[in-house]
N, C-alpha and C positions, 0 to 999 in steps of 0.2 A: 156654217162650216166653210172654211176657205179651201175650196177644191183646187188642186193643181193638176193639169193634164200632163201626160207623159207619153213618150214614144220610145220603145226599146229598139236597139240596133244590134244586128248580129256581130259577133266578134270579128269575123272576116266575111267578105262578100259571099253570098250563097252562090254555089256553082252547080248547076246552071242557075242564073237569076230566077227568082220565084216571087210572085206577087203576094208575099206573106208579110203581114204587119202585126205588131203587138203594141197596142196602145192602151190607155186607160186614164184613170184619175185617182187621186189620193187626197184625203182631207182629214182634218182633226176638229172635233167638236167636243167640248167638255173633256171627258177622259176616253172618248171613243175614236179610234182610228178607223176610217172607212176607206176601202180600196176596191177598185174594179179593174180587172184585166180583161182585155178584148183581143183574142187571137182571131185574125181575119185573113181569109184567103182559101186556097184549095186544100182543105183539111183532109181530103182523101189521100193526099201524099204523105200524111203524118201518121205516126203511131200515137193515138190518144187513148189512154186507158179508159175502159168502160166503167160506168157508175157502179160502185160496189153496193151490195145490199146492206152491209154493215161497215161503214167507213170507220177506220181506227187509226191510232197513232202507229206509224211505221217508220222504219229506218230505210235509208237508201233510195228515197223517192227521186233524187236528182239523177238516177240512172235511167229514167224514163222521162217523158214529157211532164214537166213540173214547173209551177210558178213559185217564185221565191221573193221574200221580203227580208231585208236586213235592217235592223233598228238599233241605234245607239244613242246614249245620252252624250251630248256635245262635251268634249274635253275629257271623256272617260274612256279607258281602253276596252272595257267590256262591251259586248254587243250580243244581239239575239239574231238567230236565223230561223225564219218561218218557211217551211216547205209545204206546198199545197198541190196535191195531185188532182187532175180532173176526175179521177175515180172517187174522190171524197176523202182519201187517206191524207194524213197530215203529220207534221212533227214540228216541234219548236226546240231549238238548241240554244244554250247560253255559252258564250265564250268569255274567258277572262282577259284575253288579248288576241291579237291576230293569230287565228287558227290554233289557239292554245286553250287548254282546260275545257274542251267541249263536253257538255253534259246536257241531258234532256232537261228542259225547263219545266218544273213541276207546277208552276203557277197557272198552267193551262191544262186541266185534266181533260178538256175536250176543245175542239176548235171547229165549230160548225160554220160552213160556208156554202154558198149556192153556186151550182154550175148549170148553165143553160147551153145546150149544144144544138146547132143547126148545120146544114150542109157546108156553109161557108163561114161560120163564126162559132166561137166558143167564148162564153162570158163567165167569169168567175168573180163573185162578190164576197167580200169578207168584212166583218166589223169586229174590231178587237177592243176589249176593255183593258186599256193600258195601265190602269190603276193596279192591276195584278203584279206588274213588274217595275213600274216607273213612278216616281213621286211627281205630284202635280207641279206645273210651272217649270219643268226642266226642258230646255231646248233639245230637240231631237234631230238626229241626222238619219236619213233613210236612203237605202239603195234598193232599187227594184230590178228584178232579173227574171229570166226564164231559161229552162233547158227544153229544147224541142228535138224530138227524135223523129227522123224520117223513116219511111217504110224500107229504104235501102240500108238502114242501120246507122246512117250518119247522124251524129249528134251536133246540134248547133247551140251556141251559148249567146244569149241576148241580155243586154243591160242598157242602162241609161248612157253609160260611158265605159270605155275599155281603156284603162290607163297603163296596162303592162303588156309584155310581149306574149303573155298567155291569158286566156280568159280566167279571171280570178274575181269572183263576186265578193270575196272577203276583204279586199283592199279598202281601207278607210277613205282613200281619195276618190272612191266611187260612191260614197255615201253623200250624194250631192243635193238631195231634197232636204230642205230644212223646214221643220215644223216646230211651233212653239205655242206656249200659253194654252195648255189644256188644263 
């Protein structure tokens, strides 16, 4: 697997500055995409959903602390959005083009992932069988992002890059990780 490390940046500087980091790695082996997010820092200042007894597919996860992955086949307008809550809830949406034709992706009837939480770190690990949605040997473009909610209600938006005047994870010019040959 060719792992690539990443570090997400907040859309605008945190005010007041906070020693919060979101890092991780992503890699592709055969038809399996593996990703790890690491949220590091004073987690007591954040609203982190507690682990659910029965994690399920849910809508609106981006309204709370949530990790996201956007995946597209290079040179194709359609793409997928994966939402992963620290509570274990999840969803996958398919779009026909930029913010158009949103529908739940039925190729994933479940999306199990692991969450490990400590006082100063939260780790989220996911392995995806991409053969459910993508043909082998298609070059992929990926955007990695997160929504972090603070105890004071402030929402912050993290991504590899922010190309617009607003935080917008759907912009294809933000799909900057390239993966191929699975």
